[in-house]
MARTORTOR-502615 format. One record per residue (C-alpha): x, y negated, z negated; residue in three letters. Coordinates in pm, whole numbers, padded with zeros to 5 digits, always signed. Each point is the difference from the previous one (the first is absolute). Layout:
XYZALA
...
This chain:
+00000+00000+00000UNK
+00142-00339+00102UNK
+00072-00266-00260UNK
-00273-00265-00055UNK
+00137-00353+00025UNK
-00120-00247-00270UNK
-00146-00228+00261UNK
-00234+00284+00107UNK
-00136+00015-00356UNK
-00064-00372+00014UNK
-00190+00041+00325UNK
-00215+00272-00163UNK
-00065-00221-00300UNK
-00101-00289+00224UNK
-00234+00224+00200UNK
-00155+00136-00322UNK
-00062-00352-00130UNK
-00173-00105+00317UNK
-00214+00316-00003UNK
-00103-00066-00360UNK
-00103-00354+00084UNK
-00200+00130+00298UNK
-00185+00243-00228UNK
-00088-00280-00240UNK
-00142-00200+00288UNK
-00201+00301+00124UNK
-00167+00065-00337UNK
-00069-00370-00053UNK
-00155-00048+00342UNK
-00342-00093-00134UNK
+00101-00330-00160UNK
+00159-00282+00205UNK
+00159-00163-00303UNK
+00167+00322-00108UNK
+00124+00055+00357UNK
+00161-00342+00007UNK
+00166+00060-00336UNK
+00121+00342+00113UNK
+00152-00151+00316UNK
+00196-00255-00202UNK
+00125+00269-00235UNK
+00113+00211+00298UNK
+00213-00285+00140UNK
+00162-00052-00339UNK
+00082+00371-00030UNK
+00142+00019+00353UNK
+00216-00310-00059UNK
+00130+00147-00323UNK
+00089+00328+00165UNK
+00185-00180+00281UNK
+00200-00198-00257UNK
+00093+00321-00181UNK
+00112+00151+00333UNK
+00219-00302+00069UNK
+00161+00018-00344UNK
+00071+00373+00034UNK
+00147-00043+00351UNK
+00224-00281-00128UNK
+00119+00223-00280UNK
+00071+00279+00249UNK
+00202-00240+00219UNK
+00203-00121-00297UNK
+00065+00361-00096UNK
+00109+00076+00359UNK
+00237-00298+00013UNK
+00149+00095-00336UNK
+00060+00356+00116UNK
+00168-00115+00322UNK
+00213-00250-00190UNK
+00128+00264-00239UNK
+00100+00234+00281UNK
+00161-00243+00246UNK
+00131-00293-00204UNK
+00361+00123+00011UNK
-00008+00152+00349UNK
+00279-00100+00240UNK
-00261-00054+00273UNK
-00201-00323+00011UNK
-00359+00077-00104UNK
-00313-00217+00011UNK
-00362+00059-00098UNK
-00202-00202+00254UNK
-00367-00094-00015UNK
-00214+00145+00279UNK
-00214-00315+00017UNK
+00249-00283+00059UNK
+00347+00168+00004UNK
+00099-00174-00324UNK
+00269+00170-00207UNK
-00144+00144-00324UNK
+00333+00135-00126UNK
+00362+00048+00116UNK
+00295+00189-00146UNK
+00343-00139-00088UNK
+00156+00090+00337UNK
-00276-00179+00193UNK
+00034-00306-00222UNK
+00378-00012+00057UNK
-00017+00048+00376UNK
-00313-00190+00101UNK
-00058-00250-00278UNK
-00320-00064-00193UNK
-00246-00135+00260UNK
-00367+00080-00064UNK
-00078+00123+00354UNK
+00160+00282+00198UNK
-00003-00169+00343UNK
+00243-00287-00079UNK
+00248+00244-00153UNK
+00019+00203+00323UNK
-00024-00294+00238UNK
+00377-00007+00063UNK
+00003+00365+00111UNK
-00319+00033+00211UNK
-00096-00189+00315UNK
-00374+00030-00080UNK
-00014+00074-00369UNK
-00380-00025-00039UNK
-00053+00254+00279UNK
+00273+00222-00151UNK
-00169+00004-00342UNK
-00352+00048+00140UNK
+00111+00292+00219UNK
+00163+00182-00291UNK
-00302-00060-00226UNK
-00237+00131+00269UNK
+00206+00315+00051UNK
+00036+00059-00374UNK
-00377-00042-00046UNK
-00066+00257+00272UNK
+00271+00258-00084UNK
+00094-00078-00357UNK
+00352-00117+00089UNK
+00192-00178+00274UNK
+00365-00075+00075UNK
+00203-00227+00228UNK
+00365-00091+00055UNK
+00123-00351-00075UNK
+00339-00172+00035UNK
+00099-00200-00308UNK
+00340-00160+00013UNK
+00228+00231+00199UNK
-00157+00334-00092UNK
-00319+00193+00078UNK
-00266+00042-00267UNK
-00300+00229-00027UNK
-00329-00160-00104UNK
-00253+00243-00152UNK
-00356-00102-00095UNK
-00218+00230-00216UNK
-00373-00048-00070UNK
-00057-00003-00378UNK
-00307+00138-00175UNK
-00136-00346-00075UNK
+00013-00105+00366UNK
+00323-00204-00021UNK
+00326+00081+00180UNK
+00340+00099-00136UNK
+00288-00127+00218UNK
+00343+00164-00025UNK
+00294-00148+00199UNK
+00318+00212-00008UNK
+00328-00020+00192UNK
+00058+00292+00240UNK
+00359-00078+00107UNK
+00313+00162-00136UNK
+00138-00334-00120UNK
-00187-00135-00299UNK
-00145-00349+00003UNK
+00134-00262-00243UNK
-00289+00054-00242UNK
+00124+00350-00070UNK
+00371-00087-00038UNK
+00178-00068-00324UNK
+00117-00332+00142UNK
-00080-00359-00075UNK
-00177-00159+00299UNK
-00251-00265+00097UNK
-00210-00023+00316UNK
-00052-00352+00143UNK
-00212-00159+00270UNK
+00139-00252+00249UNK
-00066-00291-00239UNK
+00211+00159-00276UNK
-00300+00097-00216UNK
+00028+00334-00179UNK
-00243+00263+00129UNK
+00109+00287-00226UNK
+00278+00085-00243UNK
+00160+00325-00117UNK
-00082+00129-00350UNK
+00373+00008-00087UNK
+00043-00370+00082UNK
-00333-00088-00159UNK
+00113+00157-00327UNK
+00310-00224-00012UNK
-00194-00327+00033UNK
-00203-00178-00266UNK
-00281-00085+00242UNK
-00116+00077+00352UNK
+00133-00287+00219UNK
-00171-00131+00314UNK
+00311-00116+00189UNK
+00335+00169+00052UNK
+00169-00308-00145UNK
-00139+00100-00341UNK
+00196+00328+00020UNK
+00346-00111+00109UNK
+00200-00298-00124UNK
+00179-00052+00335UNK
-00102-00008+00365UNK
-00073+00324+00176UNK
+00253+00126+00256UNK
-00048+00012+00375UNK
-00181+00290+00159UNK
+00194+00330-00010UNK
+00280-00157-00203UNK
+00060+00086-00364UNK
+00085-00277-00251UNK
+00036-00023-00374UNK
-00297-00159-00182UNK
-00106-00026-00363UNK
-00339+00110-00124UNK
-00188-00254-00211UNK
-00129+00094-00349UNK
+00273+00270-00028UNK
+00322-00162+00124UNK
+00097+00326+00173UNK
+00206-00019+00319UNK
-00136+00185+00302UNK
+00102+00053+00361UNK
-00297-00123+00207UNK
-00074+00129+00353UNK
-00288-00119+00219UNK
-00165+00240+00243UNK
-00256-00109+00266UNK
-00319+00202+00053UNK
-00190+00049+00329UNK
-00305-00193-00128UNK
+00201-00323-00048UNK
+00042+00041-00375UNK
+00327+00092-00167UNK
+00131+00197-00295UNK
+00280-00111-00235UNK
+00197+00272-00180UNK
+00205-00072-00315UNK
+00288+00245-00055UNK
+00200+00019-00325UNK
+00353-00149+00000UNK
+00298+00151-00177UNK
+00089-00212-00308UNK
+00367-00091-00049UNK
+00204+00266-00179UNK
-00252+00282+00050UNK
+00000+00304+00220UNK
-00142-00051+00349UNK
-00360+00113+00045UNK
-00108+00256+00255UNK
-00066-00256+00275UNK
-00043+00270+00264UNK
-00296+00144-00193UNK
-00164-00342-00013UNK
+00055-00064+00371UNK
-00139+00343+00084UNK
-00331-00105-00150UNK
-00033-00301+00230UNK
-00249+00051+00289UNK
+00237-00191+00232UNK
+00289+00157+00193UNK
+00340-00126-00125UNK
+00346+00117+00107UNK
+00356-00107-00086UNK
+00235+00020+00298UNK
+00376+00026-00048UNK
+00246-00203+00212UNK
+00066+00302+00221UNK
-00372+00025+00085UNK
-00073+00299-00224UNK
-00325+00002-00197UNK
+00139-00003-00354UNK
-00338+00001-00171UNK
-00360+00034+00118UNK
-00298+00008-00231UNK
-00280+00251+00035UNK
-00205-00212+00241UNK
+00306-00070+00222UNK
+00087+00370+00014UNK
-00358+00079+00101UNK
+00003-00270+00268UNK
+00340+00095+00145UNK
-00052+00378-00047UNK
+00325+00061-00190UNK
+00074+00219-00301UNK
+00106-00137-00337UNK
+00360+00121+00033UNK
+00033-00048+00375UNK
+00275-00242+00113UNK
-00097-00157+00332UNK
+00089-00313+00192UNK
-00273-00261+00007UNK
+00061-00051+00374UNK
-00059+00374+00064UNK
-00357-00021-00130UNK
-00116-00302+00200UNK
+00023-00119+00360UNK
-00144-00252+00243UNK
+00155-00321-00132UNK
+00153-00097+00334UNK
+00350-00029-00147UNK
+00208+00218-00237UNK
-00161+00022-00344UNK
+00344-00008-00164UNK
+00063-00338+00165UNK
-00332-00133-00129UNK
+00081+00118-00354UNK
+00344-00161+00019UNK
-00160-00333+00092UNK
-00212+00023-00314UNK
+00292+00100-00224UNK
+00224-00278+00131UNK
-00267-00264-00053UNK
-00047-00084+00369UNK
-00366+00105-00049UNK
-00148-00109-00331UNK
-00304+00218+00037UNK
-00094+00225+00287UNK
-00306+00215+00069UNK
-00023+00238+00293UNK
-00238+00277+00112UNK
+00174+00320+00110UNK
-00101+00351+00098UNK
+00068+00297-00225UNK
+00217+00269+00160UNK
-00236+00293-00032UNK
-00102+00236+00278UNK
-00370+00036+00076UNK
-00120-00287-00221UNK
-00005-00368+00094UNK
+00070-00195-00321UNK
+00100-00366-00025UNK
+00160-00150-00310UNK
+00034-00367-00089UNK
+00338-00058-00170UNK
+00098-00312-00195UNK
+00371-00025-00086UNK
+00139-00210-00287UNK
+00331-00016-00177UNK
-00019+00211-00317UNK
+00028-00264-00273UNK
+00044+00230-00305UNK
+00219+00278+00133UNK
+00338+00092+00147UNK
+00157-00243+00243UNK
-00085+00055+00365UNK
-00317+00197-00071UNK
-00321-00093+00181UNK
-00359+00025-00127UNK
-00252+00134+00255UNK
-00372-00044-00067UNK
-00212+00208+00238UNK
-00364+00062+00081UNK
-00187+00207+00258UNK
-00087-00219+00301UNK
-00137+00276+00224UNK
-00358-00124-00014UNK
+00114-00357+00062UNK
+00201+00106+00306UNK
-00294+00204+00124UNK
-00230-00302-00025UNK
+00264-00214+00169UNK
+00031+00249+00286UNK
-00377+00014+00045UNK
-00024-00378-00001UNK
+00278-00021+00258UNK
-00180+00262+00208UNK
-00327-00196-00013UNK
+00184-00319+00101UNK
+00162+00185+00289UNK
-00334+00141+00114UNK
-00156-00346-00016UNK
+00284-00148+00205UNK
-00031+00279+00258UNK
-00375-00064+00015UNK
+00051-00371+00067UNK
+00259+00080+00267UNK
-00231+00258+00160UNK
-00289-00247+00007UNK
+00209-00273+00160UNK
+00148+00234+00261UNK
-00343+00149+00073UNK
-00153-00345+00058UNK
+00259-00102+00261UNK
+00019+00345+00154UNK
-00377+00022+00040UNK
+00001-00324+00195UNK
+00259+00148+00238UNK
-00195+00325+00033UNK
-00322-00189+00069UNK
+00164-00191+00285UNK
+00171+00311+00143UNK
-00306+00221-00025UNK
-00239-00268+00124UNK
+00197-00097+00309UNK
+00058+00368+00073UNK
-00375+00056+00001UNK
-00048-00299+00227UNK
+00246+00155+00247UNK
-00169+00341-00029UNK
-00327-00159+00108UNK
+00163-00068+00339UNK
+00142+00352+00040UNK
-00172+00336+00029UNK
+00135+00342-00087UNK
+00134+00056+00351UNK
+00227-00303-00021UNK
+00372+00076-00026UNK
+00039-00238-00299UNK
-00294+00143-00190UNK
+00197+00269-00201UNK
+00256-00258-00110UNK
-00271-00237-00115UNK
-00170+00279-00195UNK
+00332+00082-00169UNK
+00027-00363-00110UNK
-00357+00009-00128UNK
+00042+00327-00192UNK
+00324-00103-00167UNK
-00152-00333-00093UNK
-00279+00190-00175UNK
+00257+00212-00183UNK
+00181-00312-00115UNK
-00332-00150-00113UNK
-00071+00311-00209UNK
+00344-00030-00164UNK
-00066-00365-00085UNK
-00339+00093-00148UNK
+00181+00238-00236UNK
+00233-00281-00108UNK
-00301-00222-00064UNK
-00165+00274-00203UNK
+00310+00028-00216UNK
+00021-00377-00051UNK
-00379-00010-00070UNK
-00066-00275+00251UNK
-00258+00172+00214UNK
-00351-00137+00018UNK
-00225+00287-00106UNK
-00371+00039+00074UNK
-00133+00136-00328UNK
-00310+00218-00017UNK
-00140+00257-00240UNK
+00087+00352+00115UNK
-00153+00329-00107UNK
+00307+00218-00057UNK
-00171+00322+00105UNK
-00123-00150+00327UNK
+00330-00178+00073UNK
+00204+00318-00058UNK
-00241+00215+00200UNK
+00044-00232+00299UNK
+00378+00043-00027UNK
+00003+00382-00007UNK
+00040+00049+00376UNK
+00279-00257+00029UNK
+00188+00142-00300UNK
-00033+00357+00127UNK
+00150-00105+00334UNK
+00290-00165-00181UNK
+00065+00307-00215UNK
-00008+00265+00270UNK
-00075+00371-00005UNK
+00246+00095-00277UNK
-00176-00215-00259UNK
-00329+00012-00186UNK
-00180-00316-00112UNK
-00222+00036-00309UNK
-00240-00274-00112UNK
-00143+00012-00352UNK
-00262-00259-00085UNK
-00115-00115-00341UNK
-00346+00102-00117UNK
-00127-00358+00007UNK
+00005-00250+00284UNK
+00310-00221-00010UNK
+00039-00329+00182UNK
+00295-00240+00016UNK
+00056-00344+00151UNK
+00254+00026+00281UNK
+00084-00081+00359UNK
-00127+00298+00201UNK
+00281+00002+00256UNK
+00276-00045-00256UNK
-00153+00264-00229UNK
+00028+00244+00289UNK
+00362-00111+00051UNK
+00076+00079-00366UNK
-00136+00355+00027UNK
+00175+00062+00333UNK
+00339-00105-00140UNK
-00037+00213-00313UNK
-00113+00309+00193UNK
+00285-00036+00250UNK
+00250-00021-00288UNK
-00154+00314-00155UNK
+00027+00178+00335UNK
+00366-00094+00045UNK
+00085+00131-00349UNK
-00122+00353+00098UNK
+00195+00108+00312UNK
-00138+00355-00021UNK
-00360-00112-00036UNK
-00233-00002-00298UNK
-00304-00165-00153UNK
-00068-00370-00048UNK
-00268-00080-00260UNK
-00192-00328-00017UNK
-00214-00031-00311UNK
-00222-00280-00132UNK
-00108-00050-00361UNK
-00104-00258-00257UNK
+00252-00039-00284UNK
-00096-00181-00317UNK
+00289-00183-00170UNK
-00138-00136-00331UNK
+00349-00109-00110UNK
+00124-00100+00345UNK
+00318+00144+00145UNK
+00360-00122-00033UNK
+00236+00155+00251UNK
+00297-00109+00213UNK
-00015-00351-00148UNK
-00363-00029+00117UNK
-00297-00036-00234UNK
-00348+00107+00108UNK
-00273-00168-00206UNK
-00253+00227-00175UNK
-00294+00117+00208UNK
-00112+00250+00262UNK
+00203+00054+00318UNK
-00066+00170+00331UNK
+00301+00228+00052UNK
+00116+00152+00330UNK
+00264+00272-00025UNK
+00206+00131+00291UNK
+00193+00316-00098UNK
+00240+00231+00175UNK
+00227+00290-00096UNK
+00295-00117+00202UNK
+00364-00067-00071UNK
-00066-00277-00251UNK
+00202-00315-00057UNK
+00334-00012-00185UNK
-00022-00191-00327UNK
+00268-00245+00117UNK
-00222-00108+00292UNK
-00324-00056-00192UNK
+00083-00363-00079UNK
+00071-00078+00368UNK
-00310+00151+00163UNK
-00179-00329+00062UNK
+00301-00184+00140UNK
-00035-00079+00372UNK
+00224+00199+00235UNK
+00094+00247-00275UNK
-00043+00354+00134UNK
+00139+00346-00068UNK
-00075+00111+00356UNK
+00264+00037+00266UNK
+00079-00284+00238UNK
-00281-00047+00253UNK
-00260+00196-00200UNK
-00142-00290-00199UNK
+00024-00374-00056UNK
-00029+00011-00379UNK
-00307-00227+00005UNK
-00268+00259-00077UNK
-00010-00023-00381UNK
+00090-00370-00006UNK
-00300-00062+00228UNK
-00223+00205-00230UNK
+00131-00187-00304UNK
-00069-00340+00155UNK
-00350+00094+00115UNK
-00100+00153-00333UNK
+00123-00304-00191UNK
-00175-00237+00241UNK
-00324+00189-00059UNK
+00040-00042-00377UNK
+00094+00363-00063UNK
+00289+00191-00157UNK
+00218+00282+00132UNK
+00206+00253-00195UNK
+00210+00291+00126UNK
+00083+00316-00196UNK
+00248+00235+00161UNK
+00229+00282-00098UNK
+00268+00122+00233UNK
-00105+00335+00142UNK
-00349-00013-00153UNK
-00187-00258+00210UNK
-00131-00356-00027UNK
-00321-00161-00124UNK
-00095-00355+00100UNK
-00277-00165-00204UNK
-00185-00312+00111UNK
-00206-00193-00258UNK
-00278-00238+00110UNK
-00280-00172-00187UNK
-00325+00185+00089UNK
-00286-00194+00160UNK
-00376+00046-00026UNK
-00138+00235+00262UNK
-00276-00250+00086UNK
+00262-00235+00150UNK
+00139+00251+00254UNK
+00057-00177+00331UNK
-00162+00171+00304UNK
+00212+00063+00309UNK
-00012-00307+00225UNK
-00171+00024+00336UNK
+00193-00076+00317UNK
+00016-00375+00060UNK
-00162-00132+00313UNK
+00200-00217+00238UNK
-00107-00257+00253UNK
+00180-00158+00293UNK
+00039-00375-00019UNK
-00034-00081+00368UNK
-00369+00037+00078UNK
-00162-00164+00304UNK
-00195-00314-00077UNK
+00147-00045-00352UNK
+00261-00238-00139UNK
+00337+00159-00058UNK
+00089+00017-00373UNK
+00281-00225-00125UNK
+00266+00156-00225UNK
+00255-00198-00203UNK
+00317+00213-00025UNK
+00252-00103-00270UNK
+00328+00196-00002UNK
+00355-00119-00072UNK
+00172+00285+00191UNK
+00001-00098+00370UNK
+00014+00359+00142UNK
-00295+00110-00213UNK
-00196-00314+00087UNK
+00068+00054+00370UNK
-00123+00362-00010UNK
-00313-00084-00204UNK
-00090-00294+00227UNK
+00029+00213+00316UNK
-00206+00279-00160UNK
-00278-00249-00083UNK
+00009-00157+00345UNK
-00029+00343+00164UNK
-00319+00047-00198UNK
-00136-00325+00141UNK
+00049-00224-00303UNK
+00127-00357+00001UNK
+00302-00034-00228UNK
+00153-00292-00192UNK
+00350+00073-00130UNK
+00169-00146-00310UNK
+00346+00088-00138UNK
-00076-00099-00363UNK
-00277-00082-00244UNK
+00076-00372+00032UNK
-00039+00020+00379UNK
-00333+00177-00042UNK
-00128-00280-00226UNK
+00104-00260+00260UNK
-00195+00187+00271UNK
-00312+00023-00220UNK
+00017-00371-00078UNK
-00168-00050+00340UNK
-00375+00023-00069UNK
-00067+00110+00357UNK
+00187+00328-00060UNK
-00216+00271-00160UNK
+00166+00347+00008UNK
-00215+00312-00021UNK
+00276+00198-00173UNK
+00321-00062-00195UNK
+00289+00247+00041UNK
+00287-00092-00233UNK
+00315+00150-00143UNK
+00004+00024-00380UNK
+00365-00086-00068UNK
+00138-00304+00182UNK
+00248-00278-00078UNK
-00171-00297-00163UNK
-00367+00055-00071UNK
-00100+00366+00024UNK
-00304+00151+00169UNK
-00244+00005-00296UNK
+00118-00351-00093UNK
-00092-00176+00323UNK
-00325+00195+00039UNK
-00114-00116-00346UNK
+00066-00362+00099UNK
-00244+00013+00295UNK
-00248+00252-00143UNK
-00250-00267-00096UNK
-00006-00125+00361UNK
-00023+00351+00151UNK
-00181+00208-00270UNK
-00129+00276+00234UNK
+00296+00044+00234UNK
+00143+00353-00039UNK
+00370+00043-00077UNK
+00243+00279+00088UNK
+00314+00000-00217UNK
+00301+00181+00149UNK
+00328+00077-00177UNK
+00289+00242-00028UNK
-00084+00030-00370UNK
-00214-00186-00251UNK
+00150-00129-00325UNK
-00223+00027-00305UNK
-00064-00376-00026UNK
-00075-00043+00371UNK
-00215+00312+00026UNK
-00201-00119-00301UNK
-00049-00340+00163UNK
-00105+00164+00327UNK
-00249+00220-00185UNK
-00175-00311-00139UNK
-00073-00133+00352UNK
-00342+00110+00126UNK
-00052+00163+00338UNK
+00364+00103+00038UNK
+00177+00326+00083UNK
+00363+00112-00006UNK
+00188+00163+00286UNK
+00344+00140-00082UNK
+00295-00033+00235UNK
+00102+00167+00220UNK
-00342+00031+00164UNK
-00079+00142+00341UNK
-00175-00183+00278UNK
-00314+00205-00046UNK
-00009-00051-00379UNK
+00047-00374+00037UNK
-00267-00049+00266UNK
-00243+00230-00184UNK
+00040-00205-00321UNK
-00048-00328+00186UNK
-00308+00129+00182UNK
-00151+00135-00324UNK
+00042-00334-00181UNK
-00155-00196+00286UNK
-00283+00249+00031UNK
-00074-00032-00371UNK
-00014-00377+00032UNK
-00230+00026+00302UNK
-00237+00228-00192UNK
-00004-00232-00302UNK
-00050-00306+00223UNK
């Protein structure tokens, strides 16, 4: 039989009281006065019972707090009893008081160690309420800590924060130390130092009678209230705070203390280097960092590399005084592991002549962040270069392709020059496709977004993908149970899938299966990966998997770089994945690649799902109309283009269709033409990017005068600011360069037809 909790007895007593009052009312039902009196008595009884319940629950809570206090008051871990209602601290043990201070609320105490402390606390409380306990890892100072939260019987939470690293934190050392913020105010103090002082000071100046030494340099100071001399050493912490350690000093005429034992307790790597470069002494943290044994005699220069000049020469500069203080980041000589160490060299003040003090810390994470930042800067620079080259190159391709088509109109297939002209045309199209890939990488394409049903979009691609794969491969599509829609450019979405499937095919020379799977993934806590953070929410996920050769780990960080390829010369341009990356990012999505050499590759695309009701239907074929019709006025087109070859081709194409054309080489020239009130164009065709005023700029200036005139914007690429400005202009469309003669005339005809129907 399970144990009956006291609160259950109170609930039974309360229910019995209410039942008794109800019986009194039932038997007194004949008299209204007695019923009223009985009702009043019932409220008094119920109120009394509730008050008794409250008093008993308060007593139970006090008993619970007392029990916890007796068990954990002297624990080395920091323990808190936290209220479930407002996260206020009901009790803390001695270790928590020494490390975190005496603030009334839990959130401010953890604010220095958590990016979103309120969310961190709420998540742990929710998990503890559901499962009874919860745990998380947390970095405090330079070491990892484990945070454990347990749901107590009274509904409150017991927090336990314990260090999980091999090196103990200062709170658990038998050293005198104080932890300071950037303003010099004391955040916490060690019990050993606290016991030597008459009172708990607020500033470090109340502890020492002289100024503190520079960072990472030991100096003699005198403790106030005791008069004891101590060797003070300041140590920076990653959160911007710092710790000051006070080491005992040998009094005159006494035996030297065991200084090595004291230095071994420091959580900072310290080494003494002899004049010949040998590591004469290394404390425990330095031996761990450099991977040397306690009795191993090694040269300091044999453990590190990558300085750019001999390490012995650098150390000699420090010893001779040519460098007062020097800090360098070097790579640890260790096969298979990339470790960087930041080394600060100083002359050893209290030691043998010629010895050097080396203070070291692990800078691997810092170098990793630096490398990733450099990589992102390089990718951004390549993107800007690709966009600029693509803009100019597309103008050239438009002129070459357009004039080639004009010549082809005067030649038939039996002409001797016809094959040469077709070769020019085909290679121009290949060059245009290459430029489109550069634009996709640099994210400067103008996309036509619509809401796509993933199942329908993938089903329409099956035949194309099967032709790309060939007979040795099997394509498997696995759809989610529910309908999934995403917002994307239909043509570019197809390009993404084609590139990924082709890569999967090339990774399996002997054939195999390519799987494309769709699903909805819920990420309540978001996702942090590869320096990318996905916000919490639901995501439409598309996976493309293969069982091919996989990707070597060394190449994973270079996959999205343009022109990086592991294929042989002539088999690939190295733009496939960089194109996919640029398109996915431009569509607001995320891409991650998991691969193991010899085991295959999985590519995951994350997009925000859209409502199925907003799915865009497939567009119908646009109608075209010829401009030159008997008995009708020929339409007037204002053509604005700064590139003379492109302007010449576009003007001839319009004239062949029967249009009248006015040409302008800039936005300023277009405004001068339109200053004549007798000129009323039926259509504006303008380049987006031009010297001086750009296309959207001059159109906005005359929009009030010509509110219904349709506009066709043409460009080699559209920058974000210009494409946004173009999107705000009504009755306008975008045509990307290089465009063919048929595409250009069809767009012009469609815009004029639309105006004719509206008019």
